[in-house]
DSSP file (Angstrom, degrees, kcal/mol; ACC not computed):
  #  RESIDUE AA STRUCTURE BP1 BP2  ACC     N-H-->O    O-->H-N    N-H-->O    O-->H-N    TCO  KAPPA ALPHA  PHI   PSI    X-CA   Y-CA   Z-CA
    1    1 A X              0   0    0      0, 0.0     2,-0.3     0, 0.0     0, 0.0   0.000 360.0 360.0 360.0 134.7   30.3  -11.2   -9.4
    2    2 A X        -     0   0    0      2,-0.0     2,-0.3     0, 0.0     0, 0.0  -0.788 360.0-169.8-111.5 158.0   26.9  -10.6   -7.8
    3    3 A X        -     0   0    0     -2,-0.3     2,-0.2     2,-0.0     0, 0.0  -0.994  29.9-103.1-145.7 149.0   25.2  -12.6   -5.1
    4    4 A X        -     0   0    0     -2,-0.3     2,-0.4     2,-0.0    -2,-0.0  -0.495  34.2-171.4 -74.2 135.9   21.7  -12.5   -3.8
    5    5 A X        -     0   0    0     -2,-0.2     2,-0.5     2,-0.0    -2,-0.0  -0.991   2.0-169.4-131.3 123.3   21.2  -10.8   -0.4
    6    6 A X        -     0   0    0     -2,-0.4     2,-0.4     2,-0.0    -2,-0.0  -0.952   5.4-180.0-116.4 131.1   18.0  -11.0    1.5
    7    7 A X        -     0   0    0     -2,-0.5     2,-0.1     2,-0.0    -2,-0.0  -0.965  22.3-136.9-130.2 114.6   17.3   -8.8    4.6
    8    8 A X        -     0   0    0     -2,-0.4     2,-0.6     1,-0.0    -2,-0.0  -0.420   9.9-148.1 -70.6 145.1   14.0   -9.1    6.3
    9    9 A X        -     0   0    0     -2,-0.1     2,-0.2     3,-0.0     5,-0.1  -0.966  14.3-141.5-113.8 117.3   12.2   -6.0    7.4
   10   10 A X    >   -     0   0    0     -2,-0.6     3,-1.8     1,-0.1     4,-0.4  -0.515  15.9-123.4 -80.5 146.2   10.2   -6.4   10.6
   11   11 A X  G >  S+     0   0    0      1,-0.3     3,-1.2     2,-0.2    -1,-0.1   0.856 111.8  53.7 -57.5 -38.1    6.8   -4.6   10.9
   12   12 A X  G 3  S+     0   0    0      1,-0.2    -1,-0.3     3,-0.0    -2,-0.0   0.585 101.6  61.2 -76.1  -6.7    7.8   -2.8   14.0
   13   13 A X  G <  S+     0   0    0     -3,-1.8    -1,-0.2     2,-0.1     2,-0.2   0.498  77.9 110.3 -93.8  -5.2   10.9   -1.5   12.3
   14   14 A X  S <  S-     0   0    0     -3,-1.2     2,-0.5    -4,-0.4     4,-0.0  -0.522  78.7-112.8 -74.0 134.8    9.0    0.5    9.7
   15   15 A X    >   -     0   0    0     -2,-0.2     3,-0.7     1,-0.2    -1,-0.1  -0.544  21.8-161.3 -69.6 118.7    9.2    4.2   10.1
   16   16 A X  T 3  S+     0   0    0     -2,-0.5    -1,-0.2     1,-0.3    -2,-0.0   0.596  87.1  64.2 -77.9 -10.0    5.7    5.5   11.1
   17   17 A X  T 3  S+     0   0    0     -3,-0.0    -1,-0.3     0, 0.0    -2,-0.1  -0.136  75.7 152.5-101.8  36.3    6.7    9.0   10.0
   18   18 A X    <   -     0   0    0     -3,-0.7    -2,-0.0     1,-0.1    -4,-0.0  -0.237  50.4 -97.5 -66.2 154.8    7.2    8.0    6.4
   19   19 A X     >  -     0   0    0      1,-0.1     4,-2.4     4,-0.0     5,-0.2  -0.219  31.5-109.5 -67.4 162.6    6.6   10.7    3.7
   20   20 A X  H  > S+     0   0    0      1,-0.2     4,-2.3     2,-0.2     5,-0.2   0.869 119.9  55.1 -60.3 -37.3    3.3   10.9    1.8
   21   21 A X  H  > S+     0   0    0      2,-0.2     4,-2.2     1,-0.2    -1,-0.2   0.927 109.4  45.5 -62.5 -45.9    5.0    9.6   -1.3
   22   22 A X  H  > S+     0   0    0      2,-0.2     4,-2.6     1,-0.2    -2,-0.2   0.884 110.5  54.3 -66.8 -38.8    6.3    6.5    0.5
   23   23 A X  H  X S+     0   0    0     -4,-2.4     4,-2.0     2,-0.2    -1,-0.2   0.921 109.8  47.4 -60.1 -43.1    2.9    5.9    2.2
   24   24 A X  H  X S+     0   0    0     -4,-2.3     4,-2.0     2,-0.2    -2,-0.2   0.925 111.3  50.3 -65.8 -42.9    1.2    6.0   -1.2
   25   25 A X  H  X S+     0   0    0     -4,-2.2     4,-2.1     1,-0.2    -2,-0.2   0.910 110.6  50.2 -60.1 -42.7    3.8    3.6   -2.7
   26   26 A X  H  X S+     0   0    0     -4,-2.6     4,-2.5     1,-0.2    -1,-0.2   0.873 107.9  53.9 -64.0 -36.3    3.2    1.2    0.2
   27   27 A X  H  X S+     0   0    0     -4,-2.0     4,-2.3     2,-0.2    -1,-0.2   0.896 108.2  49.2 -65.9 -38.9   -0.5    1.3   -0.3
   28   28 A X  H  X S+     0   0    0     -4,-2.0     4,-2.0     2,-0.2    -2,-0.2   0.918 112.8  47.2 -65.7 -43.3   -0.2    0.3   -3.9
   29   29 A X  H  X S+     0   0    0     -4,-2.1     4,-1.8     1,-0.2    -2,-0.2   0.913 112.7  49.2 -63.7 -42.9    2.1   -2.6   -3.1
   30   30 A X  H  X S+     0   0    0     -4,-2.5     4,-2.2     1,-0.2    -2,-0.2   0.889 108.5  53.7 -64.6 -39.6   -0.3   -3.7   -0.3
   31   31 A X  H  X S+     0   0    0     -4,-2.3     4,-2.6     1,-0.2    -1,-0.2   0.905 107.2  51.6 -61.5 -42.1   -3.3   -3.5   -2.6
   32   32 A X  H  X S+     0   0    0     -4,-2.0     4,-1.9     1,-0.2    -1,-0.2   0.895 108.5  51.1 -61.4 -40.6   -1.5   -5.8   -5.1
   33   33 A X  H  <>S+     0   0    0     -4,-1.8     5,-2.5     1,-0.2     4,-0.5   0.897 111.3  48.1 -64.5 -39.9   -0.8   -8.3   -2.4
   34   34 A X  H ><5S+     0   0    0     -4,-2.2     3,-0.9     3,-0.2    -2,-0.2   0.915 109.6  52.1 -66.8 -42.8   -4.5   -8.3   -1.4
   35   35 A X  H 3<5S+     0   0    0     -4,-2.6    -1,-0.2     1,-0.3    -2,-0.2   0.868 114.3  42.9 -62.3 -35.8   -5.7   -8.7   -5.0
   36   36 A X  T 3<5S-     0   0    0     -4,-1.9    -1,-0.3    -5,-0.2    -2,-0.2   0.513 105.2-129.9 -85.5  -5.0   -3.4  -11.7   -5.5
   37   37 A X  T < 5 -     0   0    0     -3,-0.9    -3,-0.2    -4,-0.5    -4,-0.1   0.931  40.5-163.3  50.8  48.2   -4.3  -13.1   -2.0
   38   38 A X    > < -     0   0    0     -5,-2.5     3,-1.3    -6,-0.1     4,-0.1  -0.237  30.3-131.5 -65.3 146.2   -0.6  -13.4   -1.5
   39   39 A X  T 3  S+     0   0    0      1,-0.2     3,-0.4     2,-0.1    -1,-0.1   0.665 109.0  57.2 -66.6 -16.2    0.9  -15.6    1.2
   40   40 A X  T 3  S+     0   0    0      1,-0.2    -1,-0.2    -7,-0.1    -7,-0.1   0.241  73.0 100.4-101.0  11.8    3.0  -12.6    2.1
   41   41 A X    X   -     0   0    0     -3,-1.3     3,-1.8     1,-0.2    -1,-0.2   0.683  58.4-176.5 -74.5 -15.9    0.2  -10.1    2.7
   42   42 A X  T 3   -     0   0    0     -3,-0.4    -1,-0.2     1,-0.3    -2,-0.0  -0.331  66.2 -19.3  60.0-129.2    0.4  -10.5    6.5
   43   43 A X  T 3  S+     0   0    0     -2,-0.1    -1,-0.3     2,-0.0    -2,-0.1   0.017  94.8 146.3-101.5  27.6   -2.2   -8.5    8.2
   44   44 A X    <   +     0   0    0     -3,-1.8     2,-0.3     4,-0.1    -3,-0.1  -0.276  21.0 176.0 -62.9 148.3   -2.9   -6.2    5.3
   45   45 A X     >  -     0   0    0      1,-0.1     4,-2.1    -4,-0.0     5,-0.1  -0.961  45.2-110.3-147.9 163.5   -6.5   -5.0    4.7
   46   46 A X  H  > S+     0   0    0     -2,-0.3     4,-2.5     1,-0.2     5,-0.2   0.856 119.0  58.2 -65.4 -33.1   -8.3   -2.7    2.4
   47   47 A X  H  > S+     0   0    0      1,-0.2     4,-2.2     2,-0.2    -1,-0.2   0.901 106.9  47.1 -62.1 -40.6   -8.8   -0.3    5.3
   48   48 A X  H  > S+     0   0    0      2,-0.2     4,-2.5     1,-0.2     5,-0.2   0.886 109.9  53.4 -68.2 -38.5   -5.0   -0.1    5.8
   49   49 A X  H  X S+     0   0    0     -4,-2.1     4,-2.6     1,-0.2    -2,-0.2   0.939 111.4  46.0 -59.5 -46.7   -4.5    0.4    2.0
   50   50 A X  H  X S+     0   0    0     -4,-2.5     4,-2.4     2,-0.2    -2,-0.2   0.889 110.7  53.0 -65.3 -39.4   -6.9    3.4    2.1
   51   51 A X  H  X S+     0   0    0     -4,-2.2     4,-1.2     2,-0.2    -1,-0.2   0.938 113.6  42.3 -61.3 -47.5   -5.3    4.8    5.2
   52   52 A X  H  X S+     0   0    0     -4,-2.5     4,-0.6     1,-0.2     3,-0.3   0.911 113.6  52.0 -66.0 -42.3   -1.9    4.8    3.6
   53   53 A X  H >< S+     0   0    0     -4,-2.6     3,-1.1     1,-0.2    -2,-0.2   0.892 106.8  53.1 -63.8 -39.2   -3.1    6.1    0.3
   54   54 A X  H >< S+     0   0    0     -4,-2.4     3,-1.2     1,-0.3    -1,-0.2   0.812 102.2  59.3 -67.1 -28.6   -4.9    9.0    1.9
   55   55 A X  H 3< S+     0   0    0     -4,-1.2     3,-0.3    -3,-0.3    -1,-0.3   0.704 105.0  52.3 -69.6 -18.2   -1.7   10.0    3.6
   56   56 A X  T X< S+     0   0    0     -3,-1.1     3,-0.6    -4,-0.6    -1,-0.2   0.144  77.7  98.9-104.1  19.5   -0.1   10.3    0.2
   57   57 A X  T <   +     0   0    0     -3,-1.2     3,-0.3     1,-0.2    -1,-0.2   0.478  50.5  99.1 -83.7  -1.4   -2.7   12.6   -1.4
   58   58 A X  T 3  S+     0   0    0     -3,-0.3     2,-0.5     1,-0.2    -1,-0.2   0.782  88.3  36.3 -61.3 -28.5   -0.7   15.8   -0.9
   59   59 A X  S <  S+     0   0    0     -3,-0.6    -1,-0.2     1,-0.1     2,-0.1  -0.793  71.5 130.8-128.6  89.8    0.6   15.9   -4.5
   60   60 A X    >   +     0   0    0     -2,-0.5     3,-0.8    -3,-0.3     6,-0.1  -0.513  14.2 161.0-138.5  66.5   -2.0   14.7   -7.0
   61   61 A X  T 3  S+     0   0    0      1,-0.2    -1,-0.1     2,-0.1    -2,-0.0   0.797  80.8  38.5 -63.8 -29.6   -2.2   17.2   -9.8
   62   62 A X  T 3  S-     0   0    0      0, 0.0    -1,-0.2     0, 0.0    -2,-0.0   0.472 108.2-117.5-101.2  -2.5   -3.9   14.8  -12.3
   63   63 A X  S <> S+     0   0    0     -3,-0.8     4,-2.0     3,-0.0     5,-0.1   0.595  73.3 130.5  81.3  10.8   -6.1   13.0   -9.8
   64   64 A X  H  > S+     0   0    0      1,-0.2     4,-2.0     2,-0.2     5,-0.1   0.876  72.2  50.1 -66.4 -36.7   -4.5    9.6  -10.3
   65   65 A X  H  > S+     0   0    0      2,-0.2     4,-2.1     1,-0.2    -1,-0.2   0.894 110.0  49.9 -70.0 -38.8   -4.1    9.0   -6.6
   66   66 A X  H  > S+     0   0    0      1,-0.2     4,-2.1     2,-0.2    -1,-0.2   0.886 109.7  52.3 -64.6 -37.4   -7.8    9.9   -5.9
   67   67 A X  H  X S+     0   0    0     -4,-2.0     4,-2.1     2,-0.2    -2,-0.2   0.892 106.6  53.2 -64.8 -39.2   -8.8    7.5   -8.7
   68   68 A X  H  X S+     0   0    0     -4,-2.0     4,-2.5     2,-0.2    -2,-0.2   0.917 107.9  51.0 -60.6 -43.2   -6.7    4.8   -7.0
   69   69 A X  H  X S+     0   0    0     -4,-2.1     4,-2.4     1,-0.2    -2,-0.2   0.905 108.9  50.5 -62.5 -41.5   -8.5    5.4   -3.8
   70   70 A X  H  X S+     0   0    0     -4,-2.1     4,-2.0     2,-0.2    -1,-0.2   0.885 110.0  51.3 -62.7 -38.1  -11.9    5.1   -5.6
   71   71 A X  H  X S+     0   0    0     -4,-2.1     4,-2.3     2,-0.2    -2,-0.2   0.926 110.1  48.0 -64.3 -45.5  -10.7    1.8   -7.1
   72   72 A X  H  X S+     0   0    0     -4,-2.5     4,-2.5     1,-0.2    -2,-0.2   0.906 111.0  51.6 -62.7 -41.5   -9.7    0.4   -3.7
   73   73 A X  H  X S+     0   0    0     -4,-2.4     4,-1.9     2,-0.2    -1,-0.2   0.889 109.7  50.0 -62.9 -39.1  -13.1    1.5   -2.2
   74   74 A X  H  X S+     0   0    0     -4,-2.0     4,-1.7     2,-0.2    -2,-0.2   0.924 112.2  46.3 -65.3 -44.6  -14.9   -0.3   -5.1
   75   75 A X  H  X S+     0   0    0     -4,-2.3     4,-1.5     1,-0.2    -2,-0.2   0.892 109.9  55.0 -64.8 -39.3  -13.0   -3.5   -4.6
   76   76 A X  H  X S+     0   0    0     -4,-2.5     4,-0.5     1,-0.2     3,-0.2   0.903 107.0  50.2 -60.3 -41.3  -13.5   -3.3   -0.8
   77   77 A X  H >< S+     0   0    0     -4,-1.9     3,-0.8     1,-0.2    -1,-0.2   0.864 107.7  53.8 -66.1 -35.5  -17.3   -3.1   -1.4
   78   78 A X  H 3< S+     0   0    0     -4,-1.7    -1,-0.2     1,-0.2    -2,-0.2   0.794 102.5  58.8 -68.2 -27.6  -17.1   -6.2   -3.7
   79   79 A X  H 3<        0   0    0     -4,-1.5    -1,-0.2     1,-0.2    -2,-0.2   0.633 360.0 360.0 -77.6 -13.7  -15.4   -8.2   -1.0
   80   80 A X    <<        0   0    0     -3,-0.8    -1,-0.2    -4,-0.5    -2,-0.1   0.468 360.0 360.0 -79.0 360.0  -18.3   -7.7    1.5
Protein backbone atom coordinates (compact mmCIF):
# COMPACT_ATOMS: atom_id res chain seq x y z
CA UNK A 1 0.00 0.00 0.00
CA UNK A 2 1.37 3.43 -0.86
CA UNK A 3 0.53 6.81 0.58
CA UNK A 4 1.37 10.32 -0.44
CA UNK A 5 4.09 12.04 1.59
CA UNK A 6 4.89 15.73 1.19
CA UNK A 7 7.95 17.33 2.74
CA UNK A 8 8.54 21.06 2.20
CA UNK A 9 12.07 22.21 1.39
CA UNK A 10 12.86 25.64 2.72
CA UNK A 11 14.97 28.00 0.60
CA UNK A 12 17.54 28.44 3.36
CA UNK A 13 17.95 24.66 3.60
CA UNK A 14 19.16 24.30 -0.01
CA UNK A 15 22.82 23.35 -0.29
CA UNK A 16 24.67 26.31 -1.83
CA UNK A 17 27.56 24.01 -2.76
CA UNK A 18 25.47 21.95 -5.16
CA UNK A 19 27.15 20.21 -8.07
CA UNK A 20 27.15 21.78 -11.51
CA UNK A 21 24.74 19.11 -12.69
CA UNK A 22 22.24 19.91 -9.93
CA UNK A 23 22.58 23.65 -10.55
CA UNK A 24 21.74 23.15 -14.21
CA UNK A 25 18.76 20.94 -13.39
CA UNK A 26 17.48 23.57 -10.93
CA UNK A 27 17.85 26.27 -13.59
CA UNK A 28 15.73 24.29 -16.07
CA UNK A 29 13.01 23.72 -13.46
CA UNK A 30 13.05 27.40 -12.45
CA UNK A 31 12.81 28.47 -16.10
CA UNK A 32 9.72 26.29 -16.55
CA UNK A 33 8.10 27.88 -13.52
CA UNK A 34 8.79 31.37 -14.91
CA UNK A 35 7.43 30.49 -18.35
CA UNK A 36 4.20 29.20 -16.80
CA UNK A 37 4.03 32.17 -14.39
CA UNK A 38 3.53 29.55 -11.70
CA UNK A 39 2.19 30.45 -8.28
CA UNK A 40 5.10 28.42 -6.91
CA UNK A 41 7.91 30.34 -8.61
CA UNK A 42 8.70 32.28 -5.45
CA UNK A 43 11.43 34.85 -6.06
CA UNK A 44 12.70 33.16 -9.22
CA UNK A 45 14.05 35.39 -11.97
CA UNK A 46 15.70 34.97 -15.34
CA UNK A 47 18.92 36.28 -13.81
CA UNK A 48 18.85 33.46 -11.25
CA UNK A 49 18.13 30.92 -13.99
CA UNK A 50 21.16 32.14 -15.93
CA UNK A 51 23.36 32.13 -12.84
CA UNK A 52 22.49 28.53 -12.02
CA UNK A 53 22.74 27.37 -15.63
CA UNK A 54 26.21 28.89 -16.04
CA UNK A 55 27.38 27.00 -12.95
CA UNK A 56 26.44 23.80 -14.77
CA UNK A 57 28.36 24.39 -17.99
CA UNK A 58 31.33 22.23 -17.03
CA UNK A 59 30.16 19.19 -19.02
CA UNK A 60 28.48 20.25 -22.28
CA UNK A 61 29.99 18.23 -25.15
CA UNK A 62 27.12 18.86 -27.59
CA UNK A 63 26.45 22.49 -26.65
CA UNK A 64 22.89 21.86 -25.43
CA UNK A 65 23.43 23.70 -22.17
CA UNK A 66 24.88 26.72 -23.94
CA UNK A 67 21.87 26.66 -26.25
CA UNK A 68 19.58 26.63 -23.19
CA UNK A 69 21.38 29.71 -21.87
CA UNK A 70 20.89 31.48 -25.22
CA UNK A 71 17.18 30.59 -25.08
CA UNK A 72 16.81 32.00 -21.55
CA UNK A 73 18.63 35.19 -22.60
CA UNK A 74 16.27 35.60 -25.57
CA UNK A 75 13.17 35.15 -23.39
CA UNK A 76 14.61 37.56 -20.83
CA UNK A 77 15.00 40.20 -23.55
CA UNK A 78 11.38 39.68 -24.66
CA UNK A 79 10.16 40.27 -21.12
CA UNK A 80 11.70 43.76 -20.99
